[in-house]
PDB file of N, CA, C and O in Angstrom:
ATOM      1  N   MET A   1       0.840  -1.177   0.000  1.00  0.00           N
ATOM      2  CA  MET A   1       0.000   0.000   0.000  1.00  0.00           C
ATOM      3  C   MET A   1       0.874   1.225   0.000  1.00  0.00           C
ATOM      4  O   MET A   1       1.911   1.261   0.663  1.00  0.00           O
ATOM      5  N   ALA A   2       0.466   2.211  -0.729  1.00  0.00           N
ATOM      6  CA  ALA A   2       1.203   3.471  -0.783  1.00  0.00           C
ATOM      7  C   ALA A   2       1.168   4.144   0.580  1.00  0.00           C
ATOM      8  O   ALA A   2       0.222   3.968   1.347  1.00  0.00           O
ATOM      9  N   THR A   3       2.184   4.897   0.866  1.00  0.00           N
ATOM     10  CA  THR A   3       2.268   5.559   2.171  1.00  0.00           C
ATOM     11  C   THR A   3       1.631   6.933   2.183  1.00  0.00           C
ATOM     12  O   THR A   3       1.579   7.585   3.226  1.00  0.00           O
ATOM     13  N   GLY A   4       1.152   7.376   1.048  1.00  0.00           N
ATOM     14  CA  GLY A   4       0.536   8.689   0.993  1.00  0.00           C
ATOM     15  C   GLY A   4       1.538   9.810   0.855  1.00  0.00           C
ATOM     16  O   GLY A   4       1.191  10.982   0.998  1.00  0.00           O
ATOM     17  N   LYS A   5       2.804   9.452   0.574  1.00  0.00           N
ATOM     18  CA  LYS A   5       3.819  10.491   0.410  1.00  0.00           C
ATOM     19  C   LYS A   5       3.461  11.349  -0.788  1.00  0.00           C
ATOM     20  O   LYS A   5       2.999  10.851  -1.814  1.00  0.00           O
ATOM     21  N   GLY A   6       3.680  12.625  -0.642  1.00  0.00           N
ATOM     22  CA  GLY A   6       3.350  13.556  -1.696  1.00  0.00           C
ATOM     23  C   GLY A   6       1.929  14.071  -1.582  1.00  0.00           C
ATOM     24  O   GLY A   6       1.538  14.991  -2.300  1.00  0.00           O
ATOM     25  N   LYS A   7       1.158  13.485  -0.687  1.00  0.00           N
ATOM     26  CA  LYS A   7      -0.221  13.914  -0.473  1.00  0.00           C
ATOM     27  C   LYS A   7      -0.278  14.706   0.823  1.00  0.00           C
ATOM     28  O   LYS A   7       0.108  14.196   1.875  1.00  0.00           O
ATOM     29  N   LYS A   8      -0.746  15.925   0.765  1.00  0.00           N
ATOM     30  CA  LYS A   8      -0.829  16.754   1.967  1.00  0.00           C
ATOM     31  C   LYS A   8      -1.849  16.159   2.919  1.00  0.00           C
ATOM     32  O   LYS A   8      -2.992  15.895   2.546  1.00  0.00           O
ATOM     33  N   ARG A   9      -1.426  15.957   4.128  1.00  0.00           N
ATOM     34  CA  ARG A   9      -2.315  15.402   5.146  1.00  0.00           C
ATOM     35  C   ARG A   9      -2.928  16.533   5.951  1.00  0.00           C
ATOM     36  O   ARG A   9      -2.241  17.467   6.365  1.00  0.00           O
ATOM     37  N   VAL A  10      -4.223  16.434   6.161  1.00  0.00           N
ATOM     38  CA  VAL A  10      -4.959  17.443   6.905  1.00  0.00           C
ATOM     39  C   VAL A  10      -5.593  16.761   8.104  1.00  0.00           C
ATOM     40  O   VAL A  10      -6.177  15.685   7.978  1.00  0.00           O
ATOM     41  N   ARG A  11      -5.477  17.380   9.252  1.00  0.00           N
ATOM     42  CA  ARG A  11      -6.052  16.810  10.475  1.00  0.00           C
ATOM     43  C   ARG A  11      -7.539  16.551  10.296  1.00  0.00           C
ATOM     44  O   ARG A  11      -8.250  17.361   9.701  1.00  0.00           O
ATOM     45  N   ASN A  12      -8.005  15.425  10.809  1.00  0.00           N
ATOM     46  CA  ASN A  12      -9.399  15.004  10.745  1.00  0.00           C
ATOM     47  C   ASN A  12      -9.897  14.807   9.314  1.00  0.00           C
ATOM     48  O   ASN A  12     -11.081  14.980   9.023  1.00  0.00           O
ATOM     49  N   SER A  13      -8.982  14.446   8.441  1.00  0.00           N
ATOM     50  CA  SER A  13      -9.329  14.149   7.056  1.00  0.00           C
ATOM     51  C   SER A  13      -8.698  12.810   6.697  1.00  0.00           C
ATOM     52  O   SER A  13      -7.476  12.679   6.756  1.00  0.00           O
ATOM     53  N   PRO A  14      -9.501  11.810   6.327  1.00  0.00           N
ATOM     54  CA  PRO A  14      -8.945  10.481   6.048  1.00  0.00           C
ATOM     55  C   PRO A  14      -8.012  10.500   4.839  1.00  0.00           C
ATOM     56  O   PRO A  14      -8.223  11.258   3.893  1.00  0.00           O
ATOM     57  N   VAL A  15      -6.973   9.651   4.883  1.00  0.00           N
ATOM     58  CA  VAL A  15      -5.998   9.591   3.806  1.00  0.00           C
ATOM     59  C   VAL A  15      -6.260   8.377   2.919  1.00  0.00           C
ATOM     60  O   VAL A  15      -6.384   8.521   1.703  1.00  0.00           O
ATOM     61  N   PHE A  16      -6.344   7.196   3.501  1.00  0.00           N
ATOM     62  CA  PHE A  16      -6.466   5.969   2.732  1.00  0.00           C
ATOM     63  C   PHE A  16      -7.903   5.504   2.545  1.00  0.00           C
ATOM     64  O   PHE A  16      -8.214   4.866   1.539  1.00  0.00           O
ATOM     65  N   TYR A  17      -8.771   5.805   3.477  1.00  0.00           N
ATOM     66  CA  TYR A  17     -10.120   5.273   3.472  1.00  0.00           C
ATOM     67  C   TYR A  17     -11.133   6.407   3.523  1.00  0.00           C
ATOM     68  O   TYR A  17     -10.754   7.572   3.641  1.00  0.00           O
ATOM     69  N   ASP A  18     -12.414   6.078   3.436  1.00  0.00           N
ATOM     70  CA  ASP A  18     -13.447   7.115   3.430  1.00  0.00           C
ATOM     71  C   ASP A  18     -13.916   7.480   4.835  1.00  0.00           C
ATOM     72  O   ASP A  18     -14.929   8.161   4.997  1.00  0.00           O
ATOM     73  N   GLU A  19     -13.197   7.035   5.832  1.00  0.00           N
ATOM     74  CA  GLU A  19     -13.551   7.356   7.220  1.00  0.00           C
ATOM     75  C   GLU A  19     -12.274   7.466   8.040  1.00  0.00           C
ATOM     76  O   GLU A  19     -11.243   6.895   7.685  1.00  0.00           O
ATOM     77  N   LEU A  20     -12.353   8.201   9.134  1.00  0.00           N
ATOM     78  CA  LEU A  20     -11.214   8.344  10.027  1.00  0.00           C
ATOM     79  C   LEU A  20     -11.060   7.114  10.899  1.00  0.00           C
ATOM     80  O   LEU A  20     -12.039   6.437  11.215  1.00  0.00           O
ATOM     81  N   LYS A  21      -9.833   6.831  11.283  1.00  0.00           N
ATOM     82  CA  LYS A  21      -9.591   5.745  12.227  1.00  0.00           C
ATOM     83  C   LYS A  21      -9.893   6.239  13.640  1.00  0.00           C
ATOM     84  O   LYS A  21      -9.710   7.414  13.958  1.00  0.00           O
ATOM     85  N   LYS A  22     -10.362   5.311  14.479  1.00  0.00           N
ATOM     86  CA  LYS A  22     -10.595   5.595  15.890  1.00  0.00           C
ATOM     87  C   LYS A  22      -9.684   4.691  16.705  1.00  0.00           C
ATOM     88  O   LYS A  22      -9.285   3.624  16.239  1.00  0.00           O
ATOM     89  N   GLU A  23      -9.363   5.104  17.895  1.00  0.00           N
ATOM     90  CA  GLU A  23      -8.511   4.304  18.763  1.00  0.00           C
ATOM     91  C   GLU A  23      -9.304   3.134  19.339  1.00  0.00           C
ATOM     92  O   GLU A  23     -10.428   3.297  19.814  1.00  0.00           O
ATOM     93  N   HIS A  24      -8.694   1.953  19.287  1.00  0.00           N
ATOM     94  CA  HIS A  24      -9.240   0.740  19.890  1.00  0.00           C
ATOM     95  C   HIS A  24      -8.104   0.042  20.606  1.00  0.00           C
ATOM     96  O   HIS A  24      -6.934   0.343  20.368  1.00  0.00           O
ATOM     97  N   ARG A  25      -8.439  -0.873  21.466  1.00  0.00           N
ATOM     98  CA  ARG A  25      -7.401  -1.543  22.244  1.00  0.00           C
ATOM     99  C   ARG A  25      -7.334  -3.014  21.881  1.00  0.00           C
ATOM    100  O   ARG A  25      -8.340  -3.722  21.919  1.00  0.00           O
ATOM    101  N   LEU A  26      -6.149  -3.462  21.533  1.00  0.00           N
ATOM    102  CA  LEU A  26      -5.863  -4.868  21.286  1.00  0.00           C
ATOM    103  C   LEU A  26      -4.705  -5.265  22.177  1.00  0.00           C
ATOM    104  O   LEU A  26      -3.833  -4.446  22.468  1.00  0.00           O
ATOM    105  N   MET A  27      -4.689  -6.507  22.611  1.00  0.00           N
ATOM    106  CA  MET A  27      -3.597  -6.974  23.453  1.00  0.00           C
ATOM    107  C   MET A  27      -2.933  -8.169  22.788  1.00  0.00           C
ATOM    108  O   MET A  27      -3.611  -9.048  22.256  1.00  0.00           O
ATOM    109  N   PHE A  28      -1.591  -8.201  22.820  1.00  0.00           N
ATOM    110  CA  PHE A  28      -0.806  -9.261  22.225  1.00  0.00           C
ATOM    111  C   PHE A  28       0.255  -9.711  23.208  1.00  0.00           C
ATOM    112  O   PHE A  28       0.648  -8.960  24.100  1.00  0.00           O
ATOM    113  N   THR A  29       0.714 -10.932  23.041  1.00  0.00           N
ATOM    114  CA  THR A  29       1.883 -11.367  23.797  1.00  0.00           C
ATOM    115  C   THR A  29       3.083 -10.630  23.222  1.00  0.00           C
ATOM    116  O   THR A  29       3.026 -10.148  22.091  1.00  0.00           O
ATOM    117  N   PRO A  30       4.167 -10.537  23.980  1.00  0.00           N
ATOM    118  CA  PRO A  30       5.356  -9.889  23.434  1.00  0.00           C
ATOM    119  C   PRO A  30       5.832 -10.540  22.126  1.00  0.00           C
ATOM    120  O   PRO A  30       6.265  -9.843  21.209  1.00  0.00           O
ATOM    121  N   THR A  31       5.754 -11.857  22.043  1.00  0.00           N
ATOM    122  CA  THR A  31       6.161 -12.560  20.828  1.00  0.00           C
ATOM    123  C   THR A  31       5.258 -12.196  19.653  1.00  0.00           C
ATOM    124  O   THR A  31       5.746 -11.934  18.554  1.00  0.00           O
ATOM    125  N   GLY A  32       3.959 -12.177  19.875  1.00  0.00           N
ATOM    126  CA  GLY A  32       3.017 -11.820  18.822  1.00  0.00           C
ATOM    127  C   GLY A  32       3.222 -10.395  18.343  1.00  0.00           C
ATOM    128  O   GLY A  32       3.155 -10.124  17.144  1.00  0.00           O
ATOM    129  N   TRP A  33       3.470  -9.487  19.271  1.00  0.00           N
ATOM    130  CA  TRP A  33       3.687  -8.080  18.914  1.00  0.00           C
ATOM    131  C   TRP A  33       4.957  -7.915  18.072  1.00  0.00           C
ATOM    132  O   TRP A  33       4.959  -7.183  17.083  1.00  0.00           O
ATOM    133  N   LYS A  34       6.035  -8.600  18.471  1.00  0.00           N
ATOM    134  CA  LYS A  34       7.284  -8.526  17.711  1.00  0.00           C
ATOM    135  C   LYS A  34       7.090  -9.057  16.296  1.00  0.00           C
ATOM    136  O   LYS A  34       7.629  -8.498  15.341  1.00  0.00           O
ATOM    137  N   LYS A  35       6.321 -10.135  16.159  1.00  0.00           N
ATOM    138  CA  LYS A  35       6.071 -10.699  14.828  1.00  0.00           C
ATOM    139  C   LYS A  35       5.239  -9.738  13.984  1.00  0.00           C
ATOM    140  O   LYS A  35       5.509  -9.570  12.795  1.00  0.00           O
ATOM    141  N   LEU A  36       4.239  -9.111  14.579  1.00  0.00           N
ATOM    142  CA  LEU A  36       3.445  -8.114  13.851  1.00  0.00           C
ATOM    143  C   LEU A  36       4.328  -6.962  13.376  1.00  0.00           C
ATOM    144  O   LEU A  36       4.199  -6.498  12.243  1.00  0.00           O
ATOM    145  N   GLN A  37       5.215  -6.508  14.241  1.00  0.00           N
ATOM    146  CA  GLN A  37       6.110  -5.407  13.878  1.00  0.00           C
ATOM    147  C   GLN A  37       7.036  -5.802  12.736  1.00  0.00           C
ATOM    148  O   GLN A  37       7.282  -4.999  11.836  1.00  0.00           O
ATOM    149  N   LYS A  38       7.552  -7.025  12.760  1.00  0.00           N
ATOM    150  CA  LYS A  38       8.445  -7.487  11.691  1.00  0.00           C
ATOM    151  C   LYS A  38       7.711  -7.562  10.360  1.00  0.00           C
ATOM    152  O   LYS A  38       8.238  -7.135   9.333  1.00  0.00           O
ATOM    153  N   VAL A  39       6.492  -8.105  10.376  1.00  0.00           N
ATOM    154  CA  VAL A  39       5.710  -8.194   9.141  1.00  0.00           C
ATOM    155  C   VAL A  39       5.405  -6.799   8.617  1.00  0.00           C
ATOM    156  O   VAL A  39       5.537  -6.543   7.421  1.00  0.00           O
ATOM    157  N   ALA A  40       4.999  -5.895   9.502  1.00  0.00           N
ATOM    158  CA  ALA A  40       4.692  -4.522   9.088  1.00  0.00           C
ATOM    159  C   ALA A  40       5.937  -3.835   8.519  1.00  0.00           C
ATOM    160  O   ALA A  40       5.847  -3.126   7.517  1.00  0.00           O
ATOM    161  N   ASP A  41       7.089  -4.039   9.148  1.00  0.00           N
ATOM    162  CA  ASP A  41       8.333  -3.445   8.643  1.00  0.00           C
ATOM    163  C   ASP A  41       8.658  -3.973   7.251  1.00  0.00           C
ATOM    164  O   ASP A  41       9.063  -3.209   6.374  1.00  0.00           O
ATOM    165  N   ARG A  42       8.482  -5.277   7.045  1.00  0.00           N
ATOM    166  CA  ARG A  42       8.755  -5.865   5.731  1.00  0.00           C
ATOM    167  C   ARG A  42       7.844  -5.282   4.663  1.00  0.00           C
ATOM    168  O   ARG A  42       8.239  -5.162   3.503  1.00  0.00           O
ATOM    169  N   GLN A  43       6.625  -4.919   5.051  1.00  0.00           N
ATOM    170  CA  GLN A  43       5.667  -4.358   4.098  1.00  0.00           C
ATOM    171  C   GLN A  43       5.710  -2.828   4.083  1.00  0.00           C
ATOM    172  O   GLN A  43       4.905  -2.175   3.419  1.00  0.00           O
ATOM    173  N   ASN A  44       6.664  -2.276   4.829  1.00  0.00           N
ATOM    174  CA  ASN A  44       6.853  -0.829   4.886  1.00  0.00           C
ATOM    175  C   ASN A  44       5.574  -0.097   5.299  1.00  0.00           C
ATOM    176  O   ASN A  44       5.169   0.881   4.669  1.00  0.00           O
ATOM    177  N   THR A  45       4.956  -0.587   6.360  1.00  0.00           N
ATOM    178  CA  THR A  45       3.728   0.010   6.873  1.00  0.00           C
ATOM    179  C   THR A  45       3.718  -0.090   8.388  1.00  0.00           C
ATOM    180  O   THR A  45       4.688  -0.557   8.985  1.00  0.00           O
ATOM    181  N   SER A  46       2.644   0.338   9.009  1.00  0.00           N
ATOM    182  CA  SER A  46       2.504   0.246  10.465  1.00  0.00           C
ATOM    183  C   SER A  46       1.702  -1.000  10.831  1.00  0.00           C
ATOM    184  O   SER A  46       1.033  -1.591   9.983  1.00  0.00           O
ATOM    185  N   VAL A  47       1.778  -1.387  12.085  1.00  0.00           N
ATOM    186  CA  VAL A  47       0.983  -2.524  12.551  1.00  0.00           C
ATOM    187  C   VAL A  47      -0.502  -2.210  12.392  1.00  0.00           C
ATOM    188  O   VAL A  47      -1.281  -3.078  12.000  1.00  0.00           O
ATOM    189  N   SER A  48      -0.892  -0.991  12.691  1.00  0.00           N
ATOM    190  CA  SER A  48      -2.284  -0.582  12.545  1.00  0.00           C
ATOM    191  C   SER A  48      -2.766  -0.771  11.107  1.00  0.00           C
ATOM    192  O   SER A  48      -3.840  -1.323  10.871  1.00  0.00           O
ATOM    193  N   GLU A  49      -1.961  -0.308  10.152  1.00  0.00           N
ATOM    194  CA  GLU A  49      -2.342  -0.421   8.745  1.00  0.00           C
ATOM    195  C   GLU A  49      -2.303  -1.876   8.284  1.00  0.00           C
ATOM    196  O   GLU A  49      -3.114  -2.275   7.447  1.00  0.00           O
ATOM    197  N   LEU A  50      -1.388  -2.665   8.807  1.00  0.00           N
ATOM    198  CA  LEU A  50      -1.319  -4.090   8.491  1.00  0.00           C
ATOM    199  C   LEU A  50      -2.609  -4.791   8.894  1.00  0.00           C
ATOM    200  O   LEU A  50      -3.171  -5.553   8.106  1.00  0.00           O
ATOM    201  N   ILE A  51      -3.082  -4.545  10.104  1.00  0.00           N
ATOM    202  CA  ILE A  51      -4.322  -5.157  10.595  1.00  0.00           C
ATOM    203  C   ILE A  51      -5.519  -4.632   9.815  1.00  0.00           C
ATOM    204  O   ILE A  51      -6.418  -5.401   9.476  1.00  0.00           O
ATOM    205  N   GLU A  52      -5.543  -3.337   9.527  1.00  0.00           N
ATOM    206  CA  GLU A  52      -6.640  -2.735   8.753  1.00  0.00           C
ATOM    207  C   GLU A  52      -6.741  -3.379   7.366  1.00  0.00           C
ATOM    208  O   GLU A  52      -7.834  -3.729   6.921  1.00  0.00           O
ATOM    209  N   THR A  53      -5.617  -3.533   6.695  1.00  0.00           N
ATOM    210  CA  THR A  53      -5.598  -4.146   5.364  1.00  0.00           C
ATOM    211  C   THR A  53      -6.053  -5.599   5.428  1.00  0.00           C
ATOM    212  O   THR A  53      -6.815  -6.056   4.576  1.00  0.00           O
ATOM    213  N   TRP A  54      -5.584  -6.319   6.439  1.00  0.00           N
ATOM    214  CA  TRP A  54      -5.948  -7.727   6.605  1.00  0.00           C
ATOM    215  C   TRP A  54      -7.461  -7.871   6.797  1.00  0.00           C
ATOM    216  O   TRP A  54      -8.086  -8.696   6.130  1.00  0.00           O
ATOM    217  N   ILE A  55      -8.047  -7.095   7.680  1.00  0.00           N
ATOM    218  CA  ILE A  55      -9.468  -7.258   7.974  1.00  0.00           C
ATOM    219  C   ILE A  55     -10.328  -6.783   6.817  1.00  0.00           C
ATOM    220  O   ILE A  55     -11.411  -7.327   6.600  1.00  0.00           O
ATOM    221  N   ARG A  56      -9.880  -5.786   6.071  1.00  0.00           N
ATOM    222  CA  ARG A  56     -10.652  -5.315   4.903  1.00  0.00           C
ATOM    223  C   ARG A  56     -10.587  -6.303   3.742  1.00  0.00           C
ATOM    224  O   ARG A  56     -11.364  -6.198   2.793  1.00  0.00           O
ATOM    225  N   SER A  57      -9.661  -7.264   3.814  1.00  0.00           N
ATOM    226  CA  SER A  57      -9.562  -8.248   2.732  1.00  0.00           C
ATOM    227  C   SER A  57     -10.699  -9.271   2.781  1.00  0.00           C
ATOM    228  O   SER A  57     -10.904 -10.011   1.819  1.00  0.00           O
ATOM    229  N   TYR A  58     -11.436  -9.319   3.889  1.00  0.00           N
ATOM    230  CA  TYR A  58     -12.570 -10.228   4.013  1.00  0.00           C
ATOM    231  C   TYR A  58     -13.814  -9.579   3.424  1.00  0.00           C
ATOM    232  O   TYR A  58     -14.119  -8.425   3.726  1.00  0.00           O
ATOM    233  N   ASP A  59     -14.530 -10.316   2.586  1.00  0.00           N
ATOM    234  CA  ASP A  59     -15.723  -9.779   1.935  1.00  0.00           C
ATOM    235  C   ASP A  59     -16.924  -9.713   2.855  1.00  0.00           C
ATOM    236  O   ASP A  59     -17.671  -8.736   2.829  1.00  0.00           O
ATOM    237  N   ALA A  60     -17.119 -10.740   3.668  1.00  0.00           N
ATOM    238  CA  ALA A  60     -18.303 -10.793   4.535  1.00  0.00           C
ATOM    239  C   ALA A  60     -18.135  -9.860   5.721  1.00  0.00           C
ATOM    240  O   ALA A  60     -17.024  -9.653   6.208  1.00  0.00           O
ATOM    241  N   GLU A  61     -19.241  -9.301   6.178  1.00  0.00           N
ATOM    242  CA  GLU A  61     -19.203  -8.449   7.373  1.00  0.00           C
ATOM    243  C   GLU A  61     -19.660  -9.217   8.576  1.00  0.00           C
ATOM    244  O   GLU A  61     -19.699  -8.671   9.679  1.00  0.00           O
TER     245      GLU A  61
END
């Protein structure tokens, strides 16, 4: 996924999606968190964006 570089970011204006992200809480073991970070780094994205992309890949709601 593109990082949005070159696109001016404006507060309270979504960049990638048609809605703003809200804060939610997830808990992981230290091992799980490290693995998420490694995968996100390999894909040049954040853990938040990695999870967002993964869950949006499912068609059913």
